[in-house]
N, C-alpha and C positions, 0 to 999 in steps of 0.2 A: 504494500499499500504506500503510495506517495504521501509524504507528510512534510509539514514544516515545523521546526522547533522554535519555541520562544522561551527565553528566560525572563520572568517577570520578577525583578528584584526590588521589593518594597522595603521600607525601613524595618518592618517587623517580620513579614513573611517573605521567604524566597521560594519561588515556584518555577517549575518548568512544565510546559505544555507541548503536546504534539497535536497539530491541527491537520485534519485531512483536506482534501481539495474542495469540500463543501463547507469548510470552516466549522466542523464539528470537532470537539475535543475527543481524542481517542486514547490519550494517555496523559497522566499528570503526576507530579511528585512535589512535595513541599518539605522545606527544612527551615528550622529556626536556629539562630546562633546567638550566644550570649555576647553582649558588647564587651569591648576591652578598653582599658584606660589609655588616654594619650599621655604626653609627658607632663601634663598638668593635672592628671587624675580624672579628667573628664571622659565619660564613656562614649565610645563611638564604634563604628562598624569594625568587625574583625576581618580585615582585608584578606590575609592569607587563607583563612578558613573558607570564606566565600569563594575566592578564586579556585582553591583546590576542589571544593564541592562542584563548582560549575564544570571544571575540566573533567573531573572523574564522572559525573553524571552524564555529560554529553558523550563521553567515550562508551559508557554502558548502554545508552539508549541508541547510539548509532550502531552498536553491534547487534541489536535486536533483529532477528531475521524477518519478522513480520512487517517492519517499517523501512521505507527508503526515505531518509531525510534529504530533502531537496533544497532546503534553505534554512537559515538560522538568523534570528533577530533578538532584540532585547527591549524591554521597557524598564525604566528605573526611576527612582524618585529624583527630584530636582534640587537646585540650589546647593549642589555639593560637587566639589572637585577633588581630583586625585593628582598628587605631585609625583611625576615619574622622570626617570632619566632617559637618555637617548635610546635605550633598548626597551623601555616600557616598564622597568622595574620601579617599584614604589620607593620613594626616598623619605617618606614621613608617614605617621599614622593617618587614618582618614579622620579629618576633623568634623565632628557632629555639627550640623547646621544650627543646633540649639545652643551652642557654646557662646557665651557672652563675648561681644566685640569690645575691645578696650575703648573706654570713652575718651574722646578727644584725639583719637589717633588719625582719623581720616580728615583731610582739610576741606570739609564741605564748603567753607567760605570761598574757596577758589572756583567753585562751580555754581554760584548763585545761592548758596545756603542749602540747608537740609530740605526745606520743602520743595525747592526747585529741582534739586538733585533727585529727590524721591519721585517727583512728577515725571521728569525727563527719562529716568531709567525704569519707571513703573515698578519700584521696589520700596515699599514702605521701610522706614527706618525704625526697627523694632528693638534695637539694642543687642541683637544676637547675629551671628554670622550668616551671610549667604555666600555663595561661591566667589563672587567678585571680591567682597571685602575680606573674605578668608584668604584669598591669594595676596591681597594688599598687606594683610597682617603678617603673613609669612615673609613677604619681601622686606618688611620693616623690622621684624623682631627675631627672625630665624635666618640669619645670613647663611648659615652652613647649609640648611635645607634649600634655600633659594639658589645658592650657587650650584648645588647638585641637580636642580630641577631643569630639565630640558623642555618638558611639556606639562602644561596645566590642563588636565583632561576632565571634561564633564563626566559625571558618574555613568550615565548610559554609554557614552562613547568610549569610556575606559573599559567597560565590560566587553564591548565589541573588540577592542584592541587586544584583549587576552587571547582571542582566537585568530586574529589576523596580523598582528604586529604593525598595523597601519594606525597612524595618528591623525585624526580629523575631528572637526566639531560639526554639529548641525544646529539649525536655528531653534528647534524646540527646547534644546538644553540651554542654549545661550540666553533665550528670551524669557526664562521663568524666574522672575524676580531675583536676578543675579547681580543687579547693579552694574552690569557690563555693557548693556545695550542702550543706545540712545534712540528711544522710540520716535523722536522728531525727525532725526537725521537718517534713521534706518541703517545705522552702522554702529561700530563700537564707540562708546562715550570717550570723550577726549582724555579723561584721567587714565584710561587703559594704556594709551600711548605715552602719556606724560610720565608715568611711573614704571615704564619698562615692562609691562605685562604683555603687550601686544605680541612681541616676538616669541613669547612662550605659549601663545594660544595657537593650536594647530589651525590650518586653513579650514574655512567653512565649505563643506560639501553639501549637496542636496540631501534631504532627509531620506530619500529612497535609494541612496548610494549603497552598493554592496561590493565587497571584496572576496576573492576566492581564498579559502583556507588551503594553504599549500599542501597539507597532509591529506585532507579528505576531498579536496576539490569542490567543496560545498560553498555556495555564495553566502557570505555573512553580512547582514545589515549593520548599519552604523549605530542603531539604537535610538530610542525616543524617550523624552520626558513623559512620565506615565500619564499625567493629566491631559496633555496634548494627544497622546496615543489613545486614551479612552474616548475622545471625541471622534476619532476616525470612523468607526463603524456608523455613527449617526450621520456624519457628513456624507458618507458613501451612499446611504439608503434613503435619507429624508429629502424630499423634493421642494419643501418650502421652509423659510427661515424659522428657527426654533431657538429656545433657551433650554439648556440642559441643567437640571437641578439634581446633582448627585449627592445622595444623603448617606451618611454614616456617622462616624464620630464627628467629623466636620461635615456640614452641609454646604457644598460649593456650587453656586449657580454660575454657569458659563454661557456667555453670549458671544458666539462667533460671528455675529452680524453687526457689531458696533465697532467701527474703525476710528472713532474719535479719540484723540489722546486723553489720557486720564486727567480728570479735573482735581483740584485741591480738595473739593468736597468728597469726591469718590475715595481719594487716598486716606482722608481722615476717617472714612467709614470702612476701612479694611477691604477696599476694592483693589485687586491686583490686575496685572495684565501679563499674559504670556503669549507665545507665538505658536501658530500652526506650522506644519511642515511646508506649507506654501508661503510662509512669511507673513501671513495676515495675522493681525492681533486677535486675541480672545480675552474679553473682560471677564473677571471672575470675582464674585462677592462671596466672602466666607462667613459662616456662622457656626459656633461650637455647639450646635443644638443636640446632636447625638450624645455628646459627653454630658450635657445638662440632663437629658432624658434618662441616661443611665444612673446618674447620681441621685435624681429625684425618685426613680422607681425604687431604689433601695430604701429611701426615706419613707415612701408610702408603704412599702413591704413591712417595715418595722412598726410604723404607727398603726396600721390596720390589721397586723398579723396575717398578711396576705401571702400568696405564693409569688415567686419571682416573675411568673408569666401572667398574672391575673389581668394585667392591662390589655392583653390580646383579646379578651372577651368583651371589652367595652366597645359597643357599637355606636356609630353615628346616629344622632337623632336631630331632626330639623329644629327642634326647640333650642338647641345649643347655639344657633346662629344669632339669636337675639343678644346673648351674652357677648358673642364675638363682635357683633355690630357696635355695641356700647364700648368695648375695649378698643376697637379700631379707631374710634374718634380720638384716642390719646396717642396714636402712633405719630411720632414727630415728622414733620415734613423733611424732605431730603436736605433742604437748605439749612434747617436749623439743627439737624441731628448731629450727634457725636458718638464716639465709640462706646460710651457708657451704656447706651441703649442696647447695643448688640452684645456687650460683654456680660451685663447683669440681667438675667431673666427675672421677671417680676415674681415668679413662683418661688424663687429662692427665699424670699422674705414672707411668704404667706403662712398663716397660722393654720395648721391642719385641723385643729379643733373646730374650726368654722365650717368644715365640711363633714356632714353626718355620715357620708359613705365614701368608700374608696373610689366608686365610679365618678362621683361628683368632683372629687379632688383630681382625679386623672384627667377629666374633661377640662378642668381649669388649667392644669399643666399644658395640655395640648393647645389651649387658646393662647396662653402666654407665649409658648414657642411659635405658634402660628403668626402672632403679631410681629414677633421679631423677624420671622421669615418673610413676611409680607414687606416689611421695611427694607430688608436686604434685597429682595427682588425688585422693588421699585427703583433702587439705585441703577439697575441695568435696563429697565424698561421705560425708556423715556417716551414722551407722547408721539414722536415721529418714528418709533421703532418699526422695522419691517417684520419683527417677530410676530407670529400668529399662534404658535404652539409653545406650551411649557411641558417638557418631558421630565418626569421625575423617576429616577431610578434609586436602587439601594433600599435600605430598611424602611424608611418612611413611606415609600411608594405602596407598601402593603397596609398601611395604617389608614383606616377609613375616616377617622377624625381629621387627620392632617390633610388628606386628599380632598375631602369635601370642604374643609375650611378654605383651602386654596381656590377651589372652584367658585366658592361664594365671593371671595376677595378679588378675583380677577375675571369678571364676567365676560370681558372682551377677548379673552384667550381660551383656546381649547386646552384643556388639562388632561394629560395622559400619564398613566403608570407605564414605565418602560422597563424592559429587561434585556440586558445583553450579557451573555455568558463571558466572564472574565474580560471586560471591555479593554483594559489597557494592553493585555496580552494579544487580544484579537486585533486591535489597532496596529500593533507592531507587525503582525502577520500580514494584514491587508496592505500595509505600506510596501511590502515586497511582492505583492500579488503578481505583477507583470513579470517578475524575475523567474517564478517557478510554476505558476498555476495557469493552465490553459483554459480552465473553466470560466464562465461568467461568475461575477460575485453574486451570491444569492441575495434576493431582496428581502428575505425573512430573517435576517441576522438580528434585527431589532424587533422585539415582540412588544406591541403597545396595546393598551387597553384605555379607552376613553372613560372619563369620570363625568 
């Protein structure tokens, strides 16, 4: 059977999939690794362990007689770089993107100040590292590592280089809040050249580039930033403009049909921008709603002596919409809002003794989360938007309260629950479709249900 292999290397889970020519998963394997400390004791990815697992796993699956691997690609988390020498060997630990960035180290004043720098690079300044500032930090405080570094590799592109020995960058990894890219000029930001980073960044290649693995003669893709990759299946099969709301620990709304530069208001409300494989921007608004939901479910469980899954039996009732309507009046306008509204869910401060039943308390939790989500979506859905559909995938797409509240709040849009099996891995496979697959791309890759 002809198949394509994709390593999907997330921050927590490392997975490998084999996709057949109809883009059905025929094999998968998952591995988790403990993080290891860098020189400051801050935990980060165990690079040697991940590298060894990938090479060993690929050798094993390539030897399986029932599969003929015809291509290999990667999706991986963004805003992370690997420092390697001219042979591709790492010269430092992998620095966690959550590691704090030294205050005052970067000269923002040289580039219009923090707000202008953040706007131009579509990279909110949150006090922790992203890949561009990570490279800057190493250049300033780790002279030995910087001297040994020939290439600063984005994480997905580094994964690819393990199998090819080729060093290249692609736009989805460069453009994911790295502080490297100037979204106005559509090229690297001036600081990248000013501080000597430009000549350590590999040349930019198209996102569908592939190189032959010399040993196996299998074409190997360049890798993709996982959020950009997860959009690919939707962009391939949807025929009208849409917004994708991907729900999990983070609820990330992505609008691939807004090419306007980020505004100061958007940046202040945690709207990011990243790039598709074709170089077009995608605006993304983030909300930590899944995390809030998880914390509050435990609180409800303890207060009402309920089971951990009792919330799944709470069904939508039209009478709840009156409560939602009253609360929606208090959602701040986009112009007057600030991060506090997105960060602090109203339910955190609610007295559970005021709710006689678990069901009523849970409904209030979902109304509070829905109001935050409505505000977050409004940041991306301006009056002149061409978007007509909101597609919701992930955990909340199966929550009848959440979905019906969105339907009520956005009557001008069609709301769908959407499902794509392993979207970021599938996107990386689709990016190489023309390299290995002679079939047409199936149109049923995205399963949608209208609410």
